[in-house]
C-alpha positions as CSV (number, residue, x, y, z in Angstrom):
1,M,9.2,-1.1,30.2
2,I,11.2,-2.6,27.2
3,T,13.2,-5.8,27.7
4,P,15.7,-6.7,24.9
5,I,15.7,-10.3,23.6
6,K,19.3,-11.5,23.6
7,Y,20.8,-13.8,20.9
8,P,17.6,-15.8,19.9
9,E,18.3,-19.1,18.3
10,K,17.4,-19.4,14.6
11,K,14.9,-22.1,15.3
12,D,12.9,-19.6,17.4
13,W,12.9,-16.8,14.8
14,E,9.5,-17.8,13.3
15,S,7.6,-17.6,16.6
16,L,9.6,-14.5,17.7
17,L,8.8,-12.6,14.6
18,K,5.0,-13.2,14.6
19,R,2.9,-10.1,14.1
20,P,0.0,-9.2,16.4
21,T,-2.8,-10.8,14.5
22,A,-6.3,-9.4,14.1
23,N,-9.2,-11.7,15.0
24,F,-11.3,-11.4,11.8
25,D,-13.8,-13.9,13.3
26,D,-15.3,-11.1,15.4
27,L,-15.6,-8.9,12.3
28,D,-17.0,-11.4,9.9
29,G,-20.7,-11.0,10.8
30,V,-20.5,-7.2,11.1
31,V,-18.7,-6.6,7.8
32,K,-20.8,-9.1,5.8
33,T,-24.0,-7.4,7.1
34,I,-22.7,-4.0,6.1
35,I,-21.8,-5.2,2.6
36,E,-25.1,-7.0,2.1
37,N,-27.0,-3.9,3.3
38,V,-25.1,-1.6,0.8
39,I,-25.8,-4.1,-2.1
40,K,-29.5,-4.1,-1.2
41,N,-30.2,-0.5,-0.2
42,G,-27.4,1.5,-1.9
43,D,-27.2,5.2,-1.0
44,K,-29.8,4.8,1.8
45,A,-27.6,2.4,3.6
46,L,-24.6,4.7,3.2
47,L,-26.4,7.7,4.6
48,E,-27.6,5.6,7.6
49,Y,-24.0,4.4,8.3
50,A,-22.6,7.9,8.0
51,F,-25.0,9.0,10.8
52,K,-24.4,5.8,12.9
53,F,-20.6,5.6,12.7
54,D,-19.5,9.2,11.9
55,K,-22.4,11.2,13.5
56,A,-22.8,12.9,10.1
57,N,-26.3,13.8,9.1
58,L,-25.8,14.1,5.3
59,S,-28.3,15.1,2.6
60,S,-25.9,14.2,-0.1
61,L,-23.0,11.7,-0.3
62,K,-21.0,13.5,-3.0
63,V,-18.6,16.4,-2.2
64,S,-19.8,19.5,-4.1
65,E,-17.5,21.5,-6.3
66,E,-18.0,24.4,-3.9
67,E,-16.7,22.4,-1.0
68,I,-13.7,21.3,-3.1
69,A,-13.0,24.9,-4.2
70,A,-13.3,26.2,-0.6
71,S,-10.6,23.8,0.6
72,E,-7.9,26.1,-0.9
73,N,-8.7,28.8,1.6
74,E,-9.0,26.4,4.6
75,I,-5.3,25.3,4.7
76,T,-2.2,27.3,5.2
77,E,0.0,28.5,2.3
78,G,2.9,26.5,3.9
79,L,0.9,23.3,3.8
80,K,-0.1,24.0,0.2
81,Q,3.5,24.4,-0.8
82,A,4.5,21.2,1.1
83,I,1.8,19.2,-0.8
84,L,3.0,20.7,-4.1
85,Q,6.6,19.9,-3.5
86,A,5.7,16.3,-2.4
87,K,3.6,15.9,-5.6
88,Q,6.5,17.1,-7.7
89,N,8.9,14.5,-6.2
90,I,6.4,11.7,-6.4
91,E,5.6,12.5,-10.0
92,K,9.3,12.7,-10.9
93,F,10.0,9.2,-9.4
94,H,6.9,7.5,-10.8
95,K,7.4,9.0,-14.3
96,S,10.6,6.9,-14.6
97,Q,8.4,3.8,-14.4
98,L,6.7,4.6,-17.7
99,I,8.8,2.4,-19.9
100,K,7.9,1.7,-23.6
101,E,8.4,-2.0,-24.4
102,E,9.8,-3.1,-27.7
103,A,8.4,-5.6,-30.1
104,I,10.5,-8.8,-30.3
105,E,10.8,-11.1,-33.3
106,T,11.2,-14.4,-31.6
107,Q,12.0,-15.9,-35.0
108,P,11.5,-14.8,-38.6
109,G,7.9,-14.0,-39.1
110,V,6.8,-14.2,-35.4
111,L,6.5,-10.8,-33.8
112,C,5.5,-10.4,-30.1
113,W,5.1,-7.4,-27.9
114,R,3.4,-6.2,-24.7
115,K,1.4,-3.1,-24.0
116,S,0.5,-1.4,-20.7
117,V,-3.2,-0.5,-20.6
118,A,-4.6,1.6,-17.7
119,I,-7.3,0.1,-15.5
120,Q,-10.1,2.4,-16.4
121,K,-12.0,2.7,-13.1
122,V,-10.1,2.8,-9.8
123,G,-11.3,3.6,-6.2
124,F,-9.3,5.0,-3.3
125,Y,-10.1,4.7,0.3
126,I,-8.6,7.6,2.3
127,P,-8.8,7.4,6.1
128,G,-10.2,10.5,7.9
129,G,-10.7,10.9,11.6
130,S,-7.7,11.7,13.9
131,A,-5.2,11.1,11.1
132,P,-6.6,12.3,7.8
133,L,-4.2,10.8,5.3
134,F,-4.1,13.4,2.5
135,S,-0.6,12.1,1.7
136,T,-2.2,8.8,0.6
137,V,-4.2,10.8,-2.0
138,L,-0.8,11.8,-3.5
139,M,0.6,8.3,-3.3
140,L,-2.3,6.8,-5.1
141,A,-3.5,9.5,-7.5
142,V,-0.1,10.5,-8.9
143,P,0.7,7.0,-10.4
144,A,-3.0,6.5,-11.4
145,V,-3.0,9.8,-13.4
146,L,0.4,8.9,-14.9
147,A,-0.9,5.5,-15.9
148,G,-3.9,7.0,-17.6
149,C,-6.8,5.8,-15.4
150,K,-10.0,7.4,-16.8
151,E,-12.3,7.3,-13.7
152,I,-10.9,7.9,-10.2
153,T,-13.2,7.7,-7.2
154,I,-12.3,8.7,-3.6
155,C,-14.3,7.6,-0.5
156,T,-13.4,9.2,2.8
157,P,-15.5,9.6,6.0
158,A,-17.0,13.0,6.9
159,N,-16.8,14.5,10.4
160,S,-19.9,15.1,12.6
161,E,-20.4,18.4,10.8
162,G,-20.6,16.5,7.4
163,K,-17.2,17.9,6.2
164,I,-14.1,16.3,4.7
165,N,-10.7,17.4,5.9
166,P,-9.7,20.3,3.6
167,A,-6.2,19.0,3.0
168,I,-7.7,15.8,1.5
169,L,-9.9,17.9,-0.8
170,Y,-7.1,20.3,-1.8
171,T,-4.8,17.4,-2.6
172,A,-7.4,15.7,-4.7
173,N,-8.2,18.9,-6.5
174,V,-4.6,19.6,-7.3
175,L,-4.6,16.2,-9.1
176,G,-7.8,16.9,-10.9
177,I,-10.0,14.5,-8.9
178,K,-13.5,15.7,-8.4
179,T,-15.4,12.5,-7.7
180,I,-15.2,12.4,-3.9
181,F,-17.8,10.8,-1.6
182,K,-18.4,11.2,2.2
183,V,-18.3,7.5,2.9
184,G,-16.1,5.7,5.3
185,G,-15.6,2.2,6.7
186,A,-16.5,-1.2,5.3
187,Q,-19.5,0.5,3.6
188,A,-17.2,2.6,1.4
189,I,-15.4,-0.6,0.2
190,A,-18.8,-2.2,-0.6
191,A,-20.0,0.9,-2.5
192,M,-16.9,1.0,-4.7
193,A,-17.0,-2.8,-5.3
194,Y,-20.7,-3.2,-6.1
195,G,-21.9,0.4,-6.9
196,T,-24.9,2.4,-5.6
197,E,-27.1,5.1,-7.1
198,S,-24.3,7.7,-6.5
199,I,-21.2,5.7,-6.6
200,K,-20.1,3.8,-9.7
201,K,-18.5,0.4,-9.2
202,V,-14.7,0.3,-9.8
203,Y,-12.4,-2.4,-11.1
204,K,-9.7,-2.1,-8.4
205,I,-9.7,-0.6,-4.9
206,F,-6.6,0.9,-3.2
207,G,-5.8,2.4,0.2
208,P,-5.3,1.7,3.9
209,G,-7.9,1.6,6.6
210,N,-8.9,0.1,9.9
211,Q,-9.6,-3.6,10.5
212,F,-13.2,-3.3,9.2
213,V,-11.9,-1.7,5.9
214,T,-9.1,-4.3,5.6
215,Y,-11.5,-7.2,6.1
216,A,-14.1,-5.7,3.7
217,K,-11.3,-5.4,1.0
218,Q,-10.5,-9.1,1.5
219,L,-14.1,-10.1,1.2
220,V,-14.9,-8.1,-2.0
221,A,-11.6,-9.2,-3.6
222,N,-12.9,-12.8,-3.4
223,T,-15.9,-12.1,-5.6
224,Q,-15.9,-8.7,-7.3
225,V,-12.9,-6.5,-7.7
226,A,-9.1,-6.5,-7.4
227,I,-7.4,-4.8,-4.5
228,D,-3.9,-3.2,-4.2
229,M,-2.5,-5.8,-1.8
230,P,-3.3,-7.7,1.5
231,A,-3.0,-5.3,4.3
232,G,-2.1,-5.3,8.0
233,P,-1.0,-2.9,10.7
234,S,1.9,-0.6,9.8
235,E,5.4,-1.7,10.8
236,V,9.1,-0.7,10.7
237,A,12.3,-2.6,11.3
238,V,15.6,-0.9,12.1
239,I,19.1,-2.4,11.9
240,A,21.4,-0.2,14.1
241,D,24.9,-0.4,15.3
242,K,27.3,1.9,17.2
243,T,27.4,4.3,14.2
244,C,23.6,5.1,14.6
245,V,22.2,8.2,16.3
246,P,20.0,6.7,19.1
247,K,17.7,9.8,19.2
248,F,17.1,9.4,15.5
249,V,16.3,5.6,15.8
250,A,14.0,6.2,18.7
251,A,12.1,8.8,16.8
252,D,11.8,6.5,13.8
253,L,10.4,3.7,15.9
254,L,7.8,6.0,17.6
255,S,6.8,7.5,14.2
256,Q,5.6,4.0,13.2
257,A,4.2,3.1,16.7
258,E,1.8,6.1,16.7
259,H,0.0,4.7,13.6
260,G,-2.1,2.3,15.7
261,K,-2.1,0.1,18.8
262,D,-1.6,-2.9,16.6
263,S,1.4,-1.4,14.8
264,Q,4.8,-3.1,15.4
265,V,8.4,-1.9,15.5
266,L,11.4,-4.1,15.4
267,L,15.0,-3.1,16.4
268,V,17.8,-5.4,15.6
269,S,21.4,-4.7,16.7
270,P,24.7,-6.4,17.4
271,N,25.5,-3.8,20.2
272,E,23.7,-4.2,23.6
273,S,24.7,-0.7,24.7
274,V,23.2,0.8,21.6
275,I,19.9,-1.0,22.3
276,Q,19.8,0.3,25.8
277,E,20.5,3.9,24.6
278,I,17.7,3.6,22.1
279,I,15.3,2.2,24.7
280,T,16.1,5.1,27.0
281,E,15.4,7.5,24.1
282,V,12.1,5.8,23.2
283,E,10.9,6.1,26.8
284,K,11.9,9.7,26.9
285,Q,10.4,10.8,23.6
286,L,7.2,8.8,24.3
287,Q,6.3,11.1,27.1
288,E,6.1,14.0,24.7
289,L,3.8,12.5,22.1
290,P,0.2,13.6,21.7
291,R,-0.7,10.0,20.6
292,Q,1.2,8.6,23.6
293,E,-1.4,6.0,24.5
294,I,-1.5,4.5,21.0
295,A,2.3,4.4,20.7
296,L,2.7,2.8,24.1
297,E,0.4,0.0,23.2
298,A,2.2,-0.5,19.9
299,I,5.6,-0.7,21.7
300,K,4.2,-3.5,23.8
301,N,3.8,-5.5,20.6
302,S,7.4,-4.7,19.5
303,K,10.7,-6.4,19.8
304,F,14.3,-5.2,20.5
305,I,16.7,-8.0,19.6
306,L,20.4,-8.4,20.2
307,V,22.2,-10.5,17.6
308,T,25.9,-11.4,17.0
309,N,26.6,-9.3,14.0
310,L,25.1,-7.2,11.1
311,E,25.0,-10.2,8.8
312,Q,22.8,-12.0,11.2
313,A,20.7,-8.9,11.8
314,L,20.0,-8.7,8.0
315,E,19.2,-12.4,7.8
316,L,16.7,-12.0,10.6
317,V,15.1,-8.9,9.1
318,N,14.8,-10.6,5.7
319,E,12.9,-13.4,7.4
320,Y,10.6,-10.7,9.0
321,A,10.0,-9.0,5.7
322,P,9.1,-5.5,7.0
323,E,7.0,-2.9,5.4
324,H,9.7,-0.3,6.1
325,L,13.4,-1.1,6.8
326,I,15.9,1.5,8.1
327,L,19.6,0.8,7.9
328,A,21.2,2.9,10.6
329,C,24.5,1.2,10.6
330,N,28.0,0.9,9.1
331,D,28.5,0.0,5.4
332,T,24.9,0.6,4.6
333,L,25.1,0.7,0.8
334,N,26.8,-2.8,0.8
335,L,24.3,-4.1,3.3
336,S,21.4,-2.7,1.3
337,T,22.3,-4.8,-1.8
338,K,21.6,-7.9,0.4
339,V,18.0,-6.9,1.3
340,I,15.6,-9.3,-0.4
341,N,12.4,-8.9,1.6
342,A,11.2,-5.3,2.4
343,G,8.6,-2.9,1.1
344,S,10.9,0.2,1.1
345,V,14.4,0.7,2.4
346,F,15.9,3.8,4.1
347,I,19.6,4.0,4.0
348,G,21.7,5.9,6.6
349,N,21.1,8.1,9.6
350,Y,19.4,10.9,7.7
351,S,17.0,8.7,5.8
352,C,14.0,8.8,8.1
353,E,11.0,6.7,7.3
354,S,8.8,9.8,7.3
355,A,10.6,11.0,4.2
356,G,9.1,8.0,2.2
357,D,5.8,8.5,3.9
358,Y,5.5,12.1,2.5
359,A,7.9,13.6,0.1
360,S,11.0,11.8,-1.0
361,G,9.2,10.5,-4.1
362,T,8.8,6.7,-3.4
363,N,5.4,5.3,-2.6
364,H,4.2,4.8,0.9
365,T,1.5,2.2,0.1
366,L,3.5,-0.9,0.9
367,P,3.0,-4.6,1.7
368,T,2.7,-5.4,5.5
369,N,2.3,-8.4,7.6
370,G,5.2,-10.3,5.9
371,Y,3.7,-9.8,2.4
372,A,6.9,-8.0,1.4
373,K,8.2,-11.6,0.6
374,N,5.8,-11.7,-2.4
375,Y,4.2,-8.3,-3.0
376,S,5.6,-4.9,-4.2
377,G,4.5,-1.5,-3.1
378,V,2.1,0.6,-5.2
379,S,3.6,1.9,-8.4
380,V,2.5,2.9,-11.9
381,D,2.3,-0.8,-12.7
382,S,-0.4,-1.2,-10.0
383,F,-2.7,0.8,-12.2
384,V,-2.2,-1.0,-15.5
385,K,-2.8,-4.3,-17.1
386,K,-0.2,-5.9,-19.3
387,I,-1.6,-7.1,-22.6
388,T,0.5,-9.3,-24.9
389,F,0.2,-9.3,-28.7
390,Q,1.6,-11.5,-31.4
391,Q,1.5,-11.2,-35.2
392,L,2.5,-14.2,-37.4
393,S,3.2,-13.9,-41.1
394,K,2.9,-16.9,-43.5
395,E,6.6,-17.3,-43.0
396,G,6.1,-17.2,-39.2
397,I,3.5,-20.0,-39.1
398,T,5.6,-22.1,-41.4
399,N,8.6,-21.7,-39.1
400,I,6.9,-22.7,-35.9
401,G,3.9,-24.7,-37.2
402,K,5.5,-28.2,-36.8
403,T,6.5,-27.4,-33.2
404,I,2.9,-26.4,-32.3
405,E,1.4,-29.5,-34.0
406,L,3.7,-31.8,-32.1
407,M,3.1,-30.2,-28.8
408,A,-0.7,-30.0,-29.3
409,E,-0.9,-33.7,-30.4
410,A,1.2,-34.7,-27.4
411,E,-1.4,-33.0,-25.1
412,G,-4.3,-34.7,-26.9
413,L,-5.7,-31.3,-28.1
414,I,-6.3,-32.2,-31.8
415,A,-8.4,-29.1,-32.5
416,H,-5.4,-27.0,-31.4
417,K,-3.2,-29.0,-33.9
418,N,-5.8,-28.6,-36.7
419,A,-5.8,-24.8,-36.3
420,V,-2.2,-24.9,-37.4
421,S,-2.4,-27.7,-39.9
422,I,-5.2,-26.0,-41.9
423,R,-3.0,-23.0,-42.3
424,L,0.1,-25.0,-43.3
425,K,-2.0,-26.8,-46.0
């Protein structure tokens, strides 16, 4: 089923490492129509789409306080404790990002400083359906609460009975979020971007979703709101050598492949026998997965690449810029210092990617589709704006006034120069 690619030449890396690309041309008309309908008809459009796409006949879009409270009795005590432990670890890691910046005197009488101010209104899209991502509620809400966001809105699709997965509601409640709406798809993105009778517009939208959600986020970001980052299908790259545990690597590859048919996994190794062992394990474990059909399609998009050594493996992976990178090889700590393009890195045989997805403490909302070359994953910084301040005394404007006058005059901006000159006089 899987054929390794042996010793590809560097000139061929770019074409070899191309992702499966979504054809947004087919989505353009559909998504634009949905957005326009939501802008024009508000809640009425959202209720119609809930019935059309989710088979949910809703009388109200907002989740009631009774529904939120009931969620506590609808999940097991074990799952509650797991959510609370994950929350604790995520909070502990993200709290370390709250750094107070100092005021700097650039020269006598010129004081400059920077302040982080929370984005006041943020919206989260949380996928429901066959994989209700309550873990994403933790990953987005924990840093948002720490940052000090005042209004947090969640949109997530209801099932055919008009209900939201109780784990999503319980997790939101634990974090103090009560503003939750039974809205999914591109229509949820439109509602948060433009507002309806029930849903207030937000300033920035976060969260993963299918191709309709992804494309809707790109469209609204062009005109109305900010988004967390450009999104694409989930992906993982693994660098493995003879010190890896093939069963572990195969499980990691499949854990990513089961996300969706357009997901991609990449294995890079300097050991041909190791690649063959991992392929055998992938084919074996694949037979036992409930989401076998999805994972099988994803594996068809994936690459198993034989290279000459670990240094070349890392060079190739840095070019790929994976969302997740697992180092299942020798001298991992040294190798990890040379990683320059990756969303999140997992070091050693026991650092499975699932740990970062759920409970290690790092964030699982990460750049995909090669955007790890120029984007970071979600953090507390994603929920704040950085505002700079400066305060000049009479001494300060005297000290730098001549510099400003000369620069302004050289640019032909005489009013800029005069704003200084009038003070110096």
